[in-house]
C-alpha positions as CSV (number, residue, x, y, z in Angstrom):
1,M,-0.6,2.0,32.3
2,N,-2.3,5.7,31.1
3,Q,-3.6,5.5,27.9
4,L,-5.3,7.9,25.4
5,R,-8.6,5.8,24.9
6,P,-11.9,7.2,24.1
7,E,-13.6,8.3,27.1
8,T,-17.1,6.7,26.6
9,S,-17.1,3.3,24.3
10,P,-19.3,3.5,21.1
11,A,-20.1,-0.4,21.3
12,A,-23.9,0.5,21.8
13,D,-24.4,1.3,17.9
14,A,-20.9,-0.3,16.6
15,G,-22.8,-3.8,15.4
16,D,-20.6,-6.2,15.0
17,Y,-17.2,-4.2,15.7
18,L,-15.2,-5.3,18.4
19,V,-13.2,-1.7,18.0
20,R,-14.2,1.5,15.4
21,P,-13.3,4.9,15.6
22,D,-14.8,7.7,18.0
23,P,-14.5,10.3,15.4
24,L,-16.2,12.6,18.3
25,D,-13.3,12.2,20.7
26,P,-12.1,15.9,21.0
27,R,-8.7,14.5,21.9
28,L,-8.3,13.4,18.1
29,T,-8.6,16.6,16.5
30,E,-8.5,20.6,16.6
31,T,-10.5,23.2,14.8
32,V,-8.3,25.3,12.7
33,R,-9.2,28.7,11.2
34,G,-8.3,30.1,7.6
35,I,-9.9,31.0,4.7
36,D,-11.7,29.7,1.4
37,H,-11.1,30.4,-2.0
38,D,-13.7,33.1,-1.8
39,G,-11.5,34.7,0.8
40,K,-13.8,34.0,3.3
41,A,-13.2,33.0,7.4
42,V,-13.7,29.3,7.8
43,E,-13.0,26.9,10.3
44,T,-12.2,23.3,10.0
45,K,-11.0,20.2,11.8
46,V,-7.8,18.6,11.4
47,P,-6.6,15.3,13.0
48,V,-3.6,15.6,16.1
49,E,-0.6,14.7,15.6
50,R,1.9,13.3,18.3
51,P,5.0,11.5,18.5
52,L,5.5,8.6,20.6
53,T,9.1,7.4,21.4
54,L,8.8,3.4,21.8
55,F,11.4,1.7,24.0
56,L,11.3,-2.1,24.1
57,N,13.0,-2.8,27.6
58,G,16.3,-0.5,27.7
59,Q,16.4,0.3,24.1
60,E,14.9,3.0,22.1
61,I,13.1,1.9,18.9
62,V,12.0,4.3,17.1
63,T,9.4,8.0,17.3
64,M,6.5,7.7,15.2
65,M,3.8,10.3,14.6
66,T,0.3,9.3,15.8
67,I,-3.1,10.3,16.6
68,G,-2.4,8.9,20.1
69,D,-5.3,6.2,20.3
70,Y,-4.5,3.2,21.6
71,P,-0.6,3.7,21.9
72,D,-0.7,0.2,24.0
73,Y,-1.9,-1.9,20.8
74,L,0.4,0.3,18.6
75,A,3.4,-0.5,20.5
76,L,3.2,-4.2,20.6
77,G,1.8,-4.4,16.8
78,Y,4.9,-2.2,15.8
79,L,7.4,-4.6,17.5
80,I,5.1,-7.8,16.2
81,N,5.5,-6.5,12.8
82,Q,9.0,-5.6,13.1
83,R,10.0,-9.0,14.2
84,M,11.1,-7.6,17.4
85,L,8.5,-8.8,19.9
86,L,8.2,-12.9,19.0
87,P,5.3,-15.1,19.3
88,D,6.3,-16.8,22.4
89,D,7.5,-13.7,24.2
90,E,6.1,-13.0,27.6
91,V,4.8,-9.5,28.3
92,T,5.7,-8.4,31.6
93,G,4.5,-4.6,31.0
94,I,3.4,-1.5,28.8
95,D,4.4,2.0,30.4
96,F,2.9,4.6,28.6
97,D,3.6,8.1,29.6
98,A,1.8,11.0,27.7
99,E,3.3,13.7,29.7
100,I,6.9,12.5,27.8
101,E,5.2,10.8,25.0
102,T,6.6,7.6,25.5
103,I,5.8,4.0,25.8
104,V,8.0,1.2,27.2
105,V,7.2,-2.4,26.3
106,R,8.6,-4.9,28.7
107,T,9.4,-8.4,28.1
108,S,11.1,-11.7,29.8
109,R,13.2,-12.3,27.2
110,Q,16.4,-9.9,27.1
111,T,16.9,-8.0,23.6
112,D,19.1,-6.3,21.6
113,Y,18.4,-5.2,18.1
114,E,21.2,-2.6,18.2
115,A,22.7,-4.3,14.9
116,R,18.9,-4.2,13.0
117,L,18.2,-0.8,14.0
118,K,21.4,0.3,12.1
119,K,19.8,-1.2,8.7
120,K,16.5,0.7,8.2
121,T,14.4,1.2,5.2
122,Q,12.0,4.2,5.0
123,T,8.9,3.2,3.1
124,S,5.9,4.9,1.3
125,G,4.0,5.0,4.1
126,C,2.2,8.4,5.2
127,A,4.2,9.6,8.3
128,Q,7.4,8.1,6.8
129,G,7.0,4.2,7.9
130,T,10.2,2.4,8.5
131,V,10.9,-1.0,8.3
132,F,14.0,-2.3,10.3
133,G,16.5,-5.1,9.0
134,N,16.2,-7.0,5.7
135,M,12.6,-6.8,4.0
136,M,12.9,-9.9,2.6
137,D,13.6,-11.9,5.6
138,A,10.0,-11.1,6.8
139,V,8.2,-13.1,4.3
140,E,10.6,-15.9,3.1
141,S,9.3,-17.9,5.7
142,V,5.4,-16.9,5.4
143,R,2.7,-19.9,4.7
144,L,-0.7,-18.3,4.1
145,D,-3.7,-20.4,4.2
146,A,-4.5,-21.6,0.6
147,A,-8.0,-23.0,1.4
148,A,-9.2,-19.4,2.3
149,V,-11.7,-17.6,-0.6
150,L,-13.1,-14.4,-0.7
151,H,-17.0,-14.0,-2.2
152,T,-17.0,-11.0,-4.4
153,S,-20.3,-10.2,-2.0
154,W,-18.1,-10.1,0.5
155,I,-16.2,-7.4,-1.2
156,Y,-19.2,-5.3,-1.8
157,A,-20.7,-5.8,1.6
158,L,-17.6,-4.6,3.2
159,S,-16.9,-1.8,0.9
160,K,-20.2,-0.5,2.0
161,R,-20.3,-0.9,5.6
162,I,-17.0,0.7,6.5
163,N,-17.5,3.6,3.8
164,L,-20.2,4.5,5.8
165,T,-18.9,3.6,9.1
166,P,-18.5,6.8,11.1
167,S,-14.8,7.7,11.2
168,L,-12.4,10.4,11.9
169,Y,-11.5,10.3,8.1
170,L,-15.1,11.5,7.5
171,E,-15.1,13.9,10.5
172,A,-11.7,15.7,9.6
173,G,-9.9,14.1,6.6
174,A,-6.1,13.5,6.5
175,I,-6.3,10.0,7.8
176,H,-6.1,6.3,6.7
177,G,-8.1,3.2,8.3
178,C,-7.5,-0.4,8.2
179,V,-9.9,-3.1,9.2
180,L,-9.8,-6.6,10.0
181,C,-13.0,-8.3,8.7
182,E,-14.0,-11.8,8.9
183,A,-16.3,-12.7,5.6
184,D,-18.6,-9.7,5.1
185,R,-18.3,-8.7,8.7
186,P,-15.5,-5.7,9.8
187,L,-14.4,-6.3,13.1
188,I,-11.7,-3.8,14.2
189,Y,-11.2,-0.6,12.4
190,M,-8.3,1.5,13.1
191,E,-7.5,4.6,12.0
192,D,-4.1,7.1,12.0
193,V,-2.1,9.6,9.9
194,G,-0.1,6.4,8.1
195,R,-1.8,3.1,7.2
196,H,1.1,1.7,8.5
197,N,0.1,2.6,12.1
198,A,-3.3,1.6,11.6
199,I,-2.4,-2.1,10.8
200,D,0.3,-2.1,13.8
201,K,-2.7,-1.2,15.9
202,I,-4.9,-4.1,14.8
203,A,-1.9,-6.4,15.1
204,G,-1.5,-5.3,18.7
205,Y,-5.2,-5.7,19.4
206,M,-5.3,-9.4,17.9
207,R,-2.0,-10.2,20.2
208,V,-3.7,-8.6,23.6
209,H,-6.9,-10.3,22.5
210,G,-5.8,-13.8,21.0
211,I,-7.7,-13.2,18.0
212,P,-6.6,-15.6,15.2
213,A,-5.4,-14.7,11.8
214,Q,-7.7,-17.9,10.1
215,G,-10.5,-16.7,8.0
216,K,-9.7,-13.0,8.2
217,I,-9.6,-10.6,5.4
218,M,-7.4,-6.9,5.7
219,Y,-9.1,-4.2,4.6
220,T,-7.3,-0.8,4.1
221,T,-7.9,2.8,2.8
222,G,-4.3,3.1,1.5
223,R,-1.9,1.7,-1.4
224,L,-1.3,-1.7,-1.5
225,T,2.8,-1.1,-1.3
226,S,5.6,-3.9,-0.1
227,E,5.2,-2.8,3.6
228,M,1.4,-3.1,3.7
229,V,1.7,-6.4,2.0
230,I,4.7,-7.7,4.6
231,K,2.8,-6.6,7.4
232,T,-0.4,-8.4,6.5
233,A,1.4,-11.7,5.4
234,Q,3.4,-11.6,8.6
235,M,0.2,-11.4,10.6
236,G,-0.9,-14.6,8.8
237,V,-4.0,-13.0,7.0
238,P,-4.5,-14.3,3.2
239,I,-6.6,-11.3,1.8
240,L,-5.6,-7.9,1.4
241,I,-8.5,-5.4,-0.1
242,S,-8.1,-1.5,-0.5
243,R,-10.1,1.2,-2.1
244,S,-6.8,2.7,-3.7
245,G,-3.8,1.1,-5.9
246,F,-0.9,-0.9,-6.1
247,T,2.8,-0.6,-6.4
248,A,4.9,-3.1,-8.4
249,W,6.7,-4.6,-5.5
250,G,3.2,-5.0,-3.5
251,V,2.2,-6.8,-6.3
252,Q,5.3,-8.9,-6.7
253,L,5.5,-9.8,-2.9
254,A,1.8,-10.8,-2.9
255,R,2.4,-12.9,-5.4
256,Q,5.6,-14.6,-3.8
257,V,4.2,-15.2,-0.5
258,G,0.5,-16.5,-1.9
259,M,-1.6,-13.5,-0.7
260,T,-5.0,-12.4,-2.8
261,L,-4.6,-8.6,-3.4
262,I,-7.7,-6.8,-4.4
263,G,-6.7,-3.2,-5.2
264,R,-9.3,-0.2,-6.6
265,A,-12.2,-1.4,-4.9
266,K,-15.0,1.3,-5.3
267,G,-18.4,1.0,-5.9
268,K,-19.1,-2.4,-8.3
269,R,-15.2,-2.3,-9.2
270,F,-12.5,-4.5,-8.2
271,I,-8.8,-5.4,-9.4
272,A,-7.7,-8.3,-8.5
273,L,-3.5,-8.7,-9.4
274,S,-2.6,-11.7,-7.2
275,G,-4.4,-14.7,-5.8
276,A,-7.4,-14.4,-8.0
277,E,-8.0,-18.3,-7.3
278,R,-9.4,-17.5,-4.0
279,L,-12.4,-15.7,-6.0
280,R,-16.0,-16.6,-6.0
281,F,-18.3,-14.6,-8.0
282,D,-21.3,-15.2,-6.3
283,A,-22.8,-11.2,-6.9
284,D,-23.8,-9.4,-9.8
285,P,-22.3,-5.9,-10.0
286,A,-25.1,-4.7,-11.7
287,G,-27.0,-4.7,-8.4
288,V,-24.5,-3.0,-6.8
289,A,-24.7,0.9,-6.1
290,E,-21.8,3.5,-6.6
291,E,-20.3,5.8,-3.5
292,S,-21.4,8.7,-2.6
293,D,-19.6,11.9,-3.4
294,R,-19.5,12.2,0.6
295,T,-17.9,9.1,1.5
296,Q,-15.3,9.0,-1.4
297,R,-11.9,9.0,0.0
298,K,-8.4,9.9,-1.0
299,G,-8.1,9.2,-5.1
300,S,-11.4,7.6,-5.2
301,R,-12.6,9.8,-7.9
302,S,-10.0,8.4,-10.5
303,D,-9.1,5.3,-11.3
304,D,-6.7,5.1,-8.8
């Protein structure tokens, strides 16, 4: 399987991370020349977008815009979160061809999703996220762990650790990240031009490596939309934290499935609009430092 992966692993200084961004991978950015507000010549790095057409067996499913790393995890995670790849499905092969920008996932089960592909919803995700079929069908059977808890000290620790981790966002901007965490430890950090791609990569990684959702927390740099809530719930993760704000439907769905939804988590501040009963207030916000200007992300300099 031909994959766009970092040629050198950053694991040596990754701490507890199983996977984290490799912002210095030259294949993920381009240097572009322009002029600034003073008319002076400047050079800046920008993320690369690549189309990736996904096939499930012999059927074309979707073409996604992605930075191109971890195409196998992205493909698997997308199919999982679209409910096209079932938990007991046997994946018999994954073939990625970088030249024609195509990836084919093969299963032992015969699949035909023609009817579902005709009914699609373009979501609010960056790079035009798409959900096929009835979105509500995805959450009606979800049962999240009611015994899960979230310590406020974990929120502060995760926000600081993730915010300071070298990333493609800090290197070039115009990017979103999602991180699977356990207590106060970030484990799997994926980035892409859309947060929906980043969370799909995590779902694919969890599937390949047999990582359970029990005791996990999802952290995202993007908005808490209906799509993010649905995907997190389908993955079985009961807690979703974001640096950014909420949409009304995202909050409604989180309350429906019993998910803890934490938004605007920046420095010492956060807001819980669903599942607040899981919170354990074990940290004094007065002792939490505010974020530096350099590491503040899109939307971090305002209330949303």
